[in-house]
C-alpha positions as CSV (number, residue, x, y, z in Angstrom):
1,M,-57.6,34.4,-17.7
2,L,-55.5,33.0,-14.9
3,A,-52.6,30.6,-15.4
4,P,-53.4,26.8,-15.2
5,P,-52.3,26.2,-11.6
6,F,-54.8,28.7,-10.1
7,S,-58.2,27.4,-9.2
8,D,-60.5,26.9,-6.2
9,H,-58.8,25.0,-3.3
10,A,-55.3,26.0,-4.5
11,V,-52.3,25.7,-2.2
12,L,-49.8,28.6,-2.3
13,Q,-46.3,28.1,-1.1
14,R,-45.5,29.5,2.3
15,N,-42.6,31.7,3.3
16,I,-41.5,32.8,-0.2
17,A,-42.8,35.3,-2.8
18,V,-45.7,33.8,-4.8
19,P,-46.1,34.8,-8.4
20,V,-49.7,35.1,-9.7
21,W,-50.1,35.6,-13.4
22,G,-52.4,35.3,-16.4
23,R,-53.5,36.9,-19.7
24,A,-55.8,39.7,-20.4
25,V,-56.5,42.3,-23.1
26,P,-53.3,44.3,-23.7
27,G,-53.2,47.4,-21.5
28,E,-56.0,46.0,-19.2
29,K,-55.7,47.1,-15.5
30,I,-55.4,44.1,-13.2
31,S,-55.7,43.9,-9.4
32,V,-55.0,40.9,-7.1
33,R,-56.3,40.6,-3.5
34,Y,-55.4,37.9,-1.0
35,R,-55.1,37.9,2.8
36,G,-54.9,41.7,3.1
37,Q,-52.5,42.1,0.2
38,K,-53.7,44.1,-2.8
39,L,-51.5,44.4,-5.9
40,K,-52.0,46.2,-9.2
41,T,-50.5,45.8,-12.6
42,T,-51.2,46.3,-16.3
43,A,-51.3,43.6,-19.0
44,G,-48.4,44.0,-21.4
45,P,-48.6,44.3,-25.2
46,D,-48.9,40.5,-25.5
47,G,-51.6,40.4,-22.9
48,R,-49.5,38.9,-20.2
49,W,-49.5,40.2,-16.6
50,S,-47.9,39.1,-13.4
51,V,-47.7,40.1,-9.7
52,Q,-45.9,38.7,-6.7
53,L,-47.6,38.2,-3.3
54,A,-45.3,38.8,-0.4
55,P,-44.2,35.7,1.6
56,M,-46.9,34.4,3.9
57,P,-47.0,31.9,6.8
58,A,-48.8,28.7,6.5
59,S,-52.6,28.8,7.0
60,A,-55.2,26.1,6.6
61,M,-58.0,28.6,6.7
62,G,-59.3,28.9,3.2
63,T,-59.5,32.5,1.9
64,D,-60.7,34.0,-1.4
65,L,-58.1,35.1,-3.9
66,V,-59.7,37.8,-6.2
67,V,-58.3,38.8,-9.6
68,A,-60.2,41.8,-11.0
69,G,-59.9,43.4,-14.4
70,T,-62.6,43.9,-17.0
71,N,-63.9,40.6,-15.5
72,T,-63.5,39.4,-11.9
73,F,-62.3,35.9,-11.0
74,T,-62.7,34.7,-7.4
75,L,-60.9,31.6,-6.3
76,H,-62.4,30.1,-3.1
77,D,-60.8,28.2,-0.3
78,V,-57.2,29.1,-1.2
79,V,-54.7,28.0,1.5
80,V,-51.0,28.5,2.2
81,G,-48.7,25.6,2.9
82,E,-46.2,23.4,1.0
83,V,-46.3,22.8,-2.8
84,W,-44.5,20.0,-4.7
85,L,-44.5,19.1,-8.4
86,A,-44.7,15.4,-9.0
87,S,-43.8,14.1,-12.4
88,G,-42.6,11.1,-14.4
89,Q,-44.2,8.1,-16.1
90,S,-46.7,5.4,-15.1
91,N,-45.5,4.6,-11.6
92,M,-45.9,8.2,-10.6
93,E,-49.2,8.4,-12.5
94,W,-50.6,5.2,-10.9
95,P,-53.8,6.2,-9.1
96,L,-54.5,5.6,-5.5
97,S,-57.6,3.5,-6.3
98,L,-55.3,0.8,-7.9
99,A,-52.6,0.8,-5.2
100,R,-52.2,-2.3,-2.9
101,N,-54.1,-0.7,0.0
102,G,-55.9,1.8,-2.2
103,K,-59.5,0.8,-1.4
104,E,-58.9,1.3,2.4
105,A,-57.0,4.6,1.8
106,V,-59.8,5.9,-0.4
107,V,-62.6,5.0,2.1
108,T,-60.7,6.6,5.0
109,A,-59.5,9.7,3.1
110,N,-60.6,12.8,4.9
111,S,-57.6,15.1,4.7
112,P,-58.5,18.7,3.9
113,L,-54.8,19.6,4.3
114,V,-53.9,17.4,1.3
115,R,-54.7,18.8,-2.1
116,H,-54.0,17.5,-5.6
117,L,-54.0,19.1,-9.1
118,K,-53.7,16.8,-12.1
119,V,-52.4,18.2,-15.4
120,E,-54.0,16.6,-18.4
121,H,-52.0,14.8,-21.0
122,S,-51.0,17.6,-23.4
123,P,-48.0,17.2,-25.7
124,S,-47.0,20.2,-27.7
125,D,-44.4,20.9,-30.4
126,L,-43.8,24.4,-28.9
127,P,-43.8,25.7,-25.3
128,T,-47.3,26.7,-24.3
129,N,-48.8,29.1,-21.7
130,T,-51.8,27.0,-20.8
131,V,-52.9,23.4,-20.2
132,K,-56.1,21.8,-18.9
133,T,-56.1,20.5,-15.4
134,S,-58.5,18.8,-12.9
135,G,-58.4,22.0,-10.8
136,W,-57.2,21.7,-7.2
137,Q,-59.1,19.0,-5.2
138,T,-59.1,18.2,-1.5
139,A,-58.5,14.6,-0.4
140,T,-62.0,13.1,0.2
141,P,-63.3,9.6,-0.6
142,A,-65.0,11.1,-3.7
143,T,-61.8,12.5,-5.2
144,V,-58.7,10.8,-3.8
145,G,-59.0,7.6,-5.9
146,D,-57.7,9.5,-8.9
147,F,-54.8,11.1,-7.1
148,S,-51.2,9.9,-7.8
149,A,-50.8,7.2,-5.2
150,V,-47.1,8.1,-4.6
151,G,-48.0,11.8,-4.5
152,Y,-50.9,11.2,-2.1
153,F,-48.9,9.2,0.4
154,F,-46.0,11.7,0.2
155,A,-48.4,14.6,0.9
156,L,-50.4,12.8,3.6
157,T,-47.2,11.9,5.5
158,L,-45.8,15.4,5.2
159,S,-49.0,17.2,6.2
160,Q,-49.3,15.0,9.3
161,K,-45.7,15.7,10.3
162,L,-45.7,19.4,9.5
163,G,-49.3,20.2,10.4
164,V,-49.7,22.4,7.3
165,P,-51.5,22.1,3.9
166,V,-49.5,20.1,1.3
167,G,-50.4,20.4,-2.4
168,I,-49.3,18.1,-5.2
169,I,-49.2,19.4,-8.8
170,H,-49.2,16.1,-10.6
171,S,-47.9,16.2,-14.2
172,S,-47.0,12.7,-15.5
173,W,-47.6,10.3,-18.4
174,G,-47.1,6.6,-18.5
175,G,-44.6,5.0,-21.0
176,T,-42.8,8.3,-21.7
177,P,-39.0,8.7,-22.0
178,I,-37.0,11.4,-20.3
179,E,-36.2,13.2,-23.5
180,S,-39.9,14.2,-23.7
181,W,-39.5,16.0,-20.4
182,L,-36.6,18.3,-21.3
183,S,-36.9,21.5,-23.2
184,K,-35.8,20.9,-26.7
185,S,-33.3,23.8,-26.5
186,V,-31.5,22.0,-23.6
187,L,-31.8,18.6,-25.3
188,E,-30.1,19.9,-28.4
189,K,-27.1,21.0,-26.4
190,T,-26.5,17.5,-25.0
191,S,-24.1,15.0,-26.5
192,T,-27.0,12.6,-27.1
193,W,-28.8,15.0,-29.5
194,P,-27.3,13.8,-32.8
195,H,-28.4,10.2,-32.0
196,F,-31.9,11.4,-31.0
197,N,-32.2,13.7,-34.0
198,E,-31.3,10.9,-36.3
199,Q,-34.0,8.7,-34.8
200,W,-36.5,11.5,-34.8
201,Q,-35.9,12.3,-38.5
202,A,-36.4,8.6,-39.4
203,A,-39.6,8.5,-37.3
204,L,-41.0,11.5,-39.1
205,K,-40.7,9.8,-42.5
206,V,-42.9,6.8,-41.4
207,F,-45.2,8.7,-39.0
208,P,-48.2,9.1,-41.4
209,Q,-48.2,5.4,-42.2
210,K,-47.7,4.3,-38.5
211,L,-50.5,6.7,-37.4
212,A,-52.9,5.2,-39.9
213,E,-52.0,1.6,-38.9
214,Y,-52.0,2.1,-35.1
215,P,-55.8,2.1,-34.3
216,A,-56.3,-1.4,-35.7
217,L,-53.1,-2.7,-34.0
218,D,-54.2,-1.2,-30.7
219,A,-57.8,-2.6,-31.0
220,A,-56.4,-6.1,-31.7
221,W,-54.1,-6.0,-28.7
222,K,-56.9,-4.8,-26.4
223,K,-59.2,-7.6,-27.7
224,A,-56.5,-10.2,-27.1
225,D,-55.8,-8.8,-23.6
226,D,-59.4,-8.9,-22.6
227,E,-59.8,-12.5,-23.8
228,Q,-56.7,-13.6,-22.0
229,R,-57.6,-11.9,-18.8
230,A,-61.0,-13.7,-18.9
231,T,-59.2,-17.0,-19.0
232,G,-56.5,-16.0,-16.5
233,K,-53.7,-16.1,-19.0
234,K,-51.1,-13.6,-20.0
235,N,-51.5,-11.7,-23.3
236,L,-48.6,-12.8,-25.5
237,L,-49.3,-10.4,-28.3
238,P,-46.7,-7.7,-28.4
239,W,-48.0,-4.3,-27.2
240,P,-48.1,-1.9,-30.2
241,H,-46.1,1.1,-29.3
242,P,-47.9,4.4,-30.2
243,P,-46.4,6.1,-33.3
244,V,-43.7,8.6,-32.7
245,G,-44.1,11.9,-34.4
246,P,-45.2,15.5,-34.0
247,G,-47.8,16.2,-31.3
248,T,-47.2,12.9,-29.5
249,A,-45.9,12.2,-26.1
250,Y,-42.6,10.9,-27.6
251,A,-41.6,14.1,-29.4
252,P,-38.3,15.6,-28.1
253,G,-39.4,18.2,-25.6
254,G,-43.1,17.6,-26.2
255,L,-44.1,17.0,-22.6
256,F,-41.9,19.8,-21.2
257,N,-43.6,22.1,-23.7
258,G,-47.2,21.1,-22.9
259,M,-47.1,19.9,-19.3
260,I,-44.2,21.6,-17.5
261,A,-43.7,25.0,-19.1
262,P,-47.3,26.2,-18.4
263,L,-46.8,25.5,-14.7
264,A,-43.7,27.8,-14.3
265,P,-43.1,29.8,-12.2
266,Y,-45.8,28.7,-9.8
267,A,-44.1,28.8,-6.4
268,L,-42.9,25.4,-5.3
269,R,-41.0,23.9,-2.4
270,G,-39.5,21.2,-4.7
271,A,-40.1,18.5,-7.3
272,L,-40.6,14.7,-7.1
273,W,-39.7,12.4,-10.0
274,Y,-40.5,8.7,-10.7
275,Q,-39.4,7.7,-14.2
276,G,-36.8,5.7,-16.1
277,E,-38.5,2.5,-17.1
278,S,-38.8,3.8,-20.7
279,N,-35.0,4.5,-20.8
280,V,-33.8,1.1,-19.6
281,G,-31.1,-0.1,-22.0
282,R,-29.9,3.5,-22.6
283,H,-28.3,4.2,-19.3
284,E,-25.3,6.2,-20.6
285,E,-27.7,8.6,-22.3
286,Y,-29.9,8.8,-19.2
287,R,-27.0,9.7,-16.9
288,E,-26.5,12.9,-18.9
289,L,-30.1,13.6,-19.7
290,F,-31.3,13.3,-16.1
291,T,-28.9,15.8,-14.7
292,A,-29.6,18.1,-17.7
293,M,-33.3,17.9,-17.0
294,I,-32.9,18.8,-13.3
295,R,-30.9,21.8,-14.2
296,D,-33.4,22.7,-17.0
297,W,-36.4,22.7,-14.6
298,R,-34.5,24.7,-12.0
299,A,-33.8,27.3,-14.6
300,H,-37.5,27.7,-15.2
301,W,-38.2,28.2,-11.5
302,P,-36.2,31.1,-10.3
303,Q,-35.8,29.7,-6.8
304,G,-32.1,28.6,-6.8
305,D,-31.4,24.9,-6.6
306,L,-35.0,23.7,-6.2
307,P,-35.0,20.5,-4.1
308,F,-35.4,17.5,-6.5
309,Y,-36.1,14.1,-5.0
310,F,-36.5,11.0,-7.1
311,V,-37.3,7.3,-7.0
312,Q,-34.8,4.8,-8.1
313,L,-36.3,2.0,-10.2
314,P,-37.5,-1.0,-8.2
315,N,-36.6,-4.7,-8.7
316,Y,-38.1,-6.1,-11.9
317,A,-37.3,-9.3,-13.7
318,D,-37.8,-7.8,-17.2
319,G,-37.8,-11.3,-18.7
320,D,-34.2,-11.9,-17.4
321,A,-34.0,-11.6,-13.6
322,G,-30.2,-11.9,-13.7
323,G,-29.7,-9.3,-16.4
324,R,-28.0,-6.0,-15.7
325,K,-30.0,-3.4,-17.7
326,W,-32.1,-2.2,-14.8
327,A,-29.0,-2.1,-12.5
328,A,-27.2,0.1,-15.0
329,L,-30.2,2.5,-15.2
330,R,-30.4,2.7,-11.4
331,E,-26.7,3.6,-11.4
332,A,-27.4,6.4,-13.9
333,Q,-30.1,7.7,-11.6
334,T,-27.8,7.6,-8.6
335,A,-25.3,9.8,-10.4
336,A,-27.7,12.7,-10.1
337,L,-27.0,12.8,-6.4
338,A,-23.8,14.7,-7.4
339,L,-26.1,17.8,-7.9
340,P,-26.9,19.9,-4.8
341,H,-30.3,19.5,-3.1
342,T,-31.1,16.1,-4.6
343,G,-32.2,12.9,-2.8
344,M,-33.0,9.4,-3.8
345,V,-35.5,6.8,-2.6
346,V,-34.4,3.1,-3.0
347,T,-37.3,0.7,-3.8
348,I,-35.6,-2.6,-4.7
349,D,-37.4,-4.2,-1.7
350,V,-40.9,-3.2,-2.7
351,G,-41.1,-4.0,-6.4
352,E,-42.9,-6.9,-8.0
353,P,-40.6,-9.0,-10.2
354,E,-43.2,-9.8,-12.8
355,N,-45.1,-6.5,-12.7
356,L,-43.8,-3.3,-14.3
357,H,-46.3,-1.4,-12.1
358,P,-45.7,-2.5,-8.5
359,T,-48.8,-1.7,-6.5
360,N,-47.2,-1.1,-3.1
361,K,-47.0,2.7,-3.5
362,Q,-47.3,3.7,0.2
363,P,-43.6,3.1,1.2
364,V,-42.5,4.9,-1.9
365,G,-44.4,8.0,-1.0
366,E,-43.5,7.8,2.7
367,R,-39.8,7.4,1.8
368,L,-39.9,10.5,-0.4
369,A,-41.5,12.3,2.6
370,L,-38.5,11.2,4.8
371,V,-36.1,12.7,2.3
372,A,-38.0,16.0,2.3
373,E,-38.4,16.0,6.1
374,A,-34.6,15.7,6.6
375,N,-33.2,17.7,3.7
376,T,-35.9,20.4,3.2
377,Y,-37.5,20.8,6.6
378,G,-34.5,20.0,8.8
379,L,-36.2,17.3,10.9
380,A,-34.0,14.8,12.7
381,V,-34.9,11.6,10.8
382,E,-33.0,9.0,9.0
383,W,-33.9,9.4,5.4
384,S,-31.7,7.1,3.4
385,G,-30.6,3.5,3.4
386,P,-26.8,2.7,3.2
387,L,-25.0,4.4,0.3
388,F,-21.7,3.0,-0.9
389,E,-18.6,5.1,-0.2
390,S,-15.6,2.9,-0.7
391,A,-14.2,-0.7,-1.0
392,V,-10.6,-1.5,0.2
393,R,-9.0,-4.9,0.1
394,E,-8.1,-6.5,3.5
395,G,-6.5,-9.9,2.9
396,S,-9.0,-12.1,1.1
397,A,-11.9,-9.7,1.7
398,L,-13.1,-6.3,0.6
399,R,-14.0,-3.8,3.3
400,V,-17.0,-1.9,2.2
401,K,-17.9,1.4,3.9
402,F,-21.2,3.3,3.7
403,A,-22.9,6.5,4.5
404,H,-26.2,6.2,6.5
405,A,-24.8,3.1,8.0
406,N,-26.1,3.2,11.6
407,G,-27.4,-0.2,12.6
408,L,-26.4,-2.1,9.5
409,A,-28.5,-5.3,9.2
410,L,-29.0,-8.2,6.9
411,R,-32.6,-9.2,6.4
412,V,-31.9,-12.8,5.4
413,T,-29.3,-15.4,6.3
414,P,-27.1,-16.1,4.5
415,P,-26.9,-12.6,3.1
416,T,-27.9,-12.2,-0.6
417,G,-27.0,-9.9,-3.4
418,F,-23.2,-9.6,-2.9
419,E,-20.6,-10.5,-5.6
420,V,-16.8,-10.1,-5.8
421,A,-14.3,-10.4,-8.7
422,G,-10.6,-10.7,-9.0
423,A,-8.4,-9.4,-11.8
424,D,-10.1,-11.7,-14.2
425,K,-13.3,-9.6,-13.9
426,I,-15.4,-12.7,-13.3
427,F,-17.9,-12.2,-10.5
428,H,-18.8,-14.8,-8.0
429,P,-21.5,-14.9,-5.3
430,A,-20.0,-13.8,-2.0
431,T,-20.8,-13.7,1.7
432,A,-21.0,-10.6,3.8
433,R,-20.2,-10.0,7.5
434,I,-21.2,-6.8,9.3
435,E,-18.5,-5.2,11.4
436,G,-19.8,-1.9,12.8
437,K,-20.6,0.5,10.0
438,S,-18.8,-1.5,7.4
439,I,-19.1,-5.0,5.8
440,A,-16.4,-7.5,4.9
441,V,-17.3,-9.3,1.7
442,S,-15.5,-12.4,0.5
443,T,-15.7,-15.8,-1.2
444,P,-13.1,-18.6,-1.3
445,E,-13.4,-18.6,-5.1
446,V,-11.7,-15.1,-5.2
447,P,-8.7,-15.1,-2.9
448,K,-7.6,-11.7,-4.2
449,P,-10.7,-9.6,-4.7
450,V,-10.5,-6.3,-6.5
451,A,-14.2,-5.4,-7.1
452,V,-17.5,-5.8,-5.3
453,R,-21.1,-5.5,-6.5
454,Y,-24.4,-5.5,-4.6
455,A,-27.9,-6.0,-5.9
456,W,-26.4,-5.5,-9.4
457,T,-29.2,-7.3,-11.4
458,N,-32.6,-6.5,-12.8
459,N,-34.3,-8.3,-9.9
460,P,-31.8,-8.5,-7.1
461,A,-32.2,-10.5,-3.9
462,A,-31.5,-7.5,-1.7
463,S,-30.8,-8.1,2.0
464,L,-28.9,-5.1,3.4
465,C,-30.5,-2.2,5.3
466,N,-29.9,0.1,8.3
467,S,-31.6,0.5,11.6
468,A,-34.3,2.6,10.0
469,G,-35.2,-0.4,7.9
470,L,-34.3,1.5,4.7
471,P,-32.7,-0.7,2.0
472,A,-29.1,-0.1,0.8
473,A,-28.8,1.3,-2.7
474,P,-27.4,-1.1,-5.3
475,F,-23.7,-0.3,-6.1
476,R,-20.6,-1.6,-7.8
477,S,-17.0,-0.6,-7.1
478,D,-15.8,-1.3,-10.7
479,N,-16.6,0.3,-14.0
480,W,-16.2,-2.7,-16.2
């Protein structure tokens, strides 16, 4: 039996060694043939076997990959190109058919270079070796509607730019917190574990009762939702959160065990991540857990510092447009840029204030592709909006400097999203004036400013971008 990522239409990563592995009868002789390479091995006492294909250049010509032992498995139309793992929660899982321009994208999809493998929802209390998948699918009108919209637009953009096959291994689950996506052994070493474990033990005590009550609560909510949709009204009945317990998507490490571990060490170019909504309000924990997760995944793919590119949360009112919880989570995400070979896509200009699932996924995927083009493939493109570097007082203003600041521009006049505060730590709306690659921010209400913030709310009115049209990342110069 071959490992889960191997099926017809698979994409193998170019220019690096490619592991091929599976399970067989202990001691069974195994051979693997692909593109003139023939490798032999013997299944170990536990039935596991593995070989490594030598690095290969990209090729869009589909070729059979043959694995022979007591039985023979032939995978058809296997190509060589670029492979990316896409993961997270609902905004990564969001299908192309439901995206803003999804219908047109589905109808016109005819991209044999773009391929997608969907991992089924499979929580597990222990690390597993296998998981069900859709099998690799090429992008056609018959298949592409179920692809991750973000993953599809990323792969389509990249394949057009590079001229090689691009495969997306899509493993995500809506509504899930980051602690489900770390291995439990790593989670237990973080400073957050005592708190998580306390909550987990409490959840275990009530899990049988919650599990028994949930079907009726879920049915009532769905009925109310259907009735309200028919009348064009919003469902005001609180959504019943699925019970937390063993074998669920909310168990610590449960999704790493069931949906990430079985994929390693399939050769990748990098990983894409769009998650964080379920951790809003817990930003201090997220700051530690996010960097721990990136390191954790890299440890399971022996390819050094595997490129890891992520989407910062979009603008969302969350019932309180001027609140700060989403801003704090965005800052926790930004902190991960301190790790090597990471990159962030800012989306505060393409969210929908009243919709947790903004449907405009195309710019998200295309911006992720820009990050990869510049940082992984060495192409000369601007890939980031302005990133805060420093703020220094100059008289009654603060001089704010940025990276990625060529062609600074303000999309609206007067500029929005800026605030400054004095020693009293009270922030006031401020004006901003572009001067080269920096901005002077001030307000008459704060003659001696000491701190500046930009887009520091749940649903900010963002106005700053660069000449590439990429939005500035939210920032604050204080730590109050």
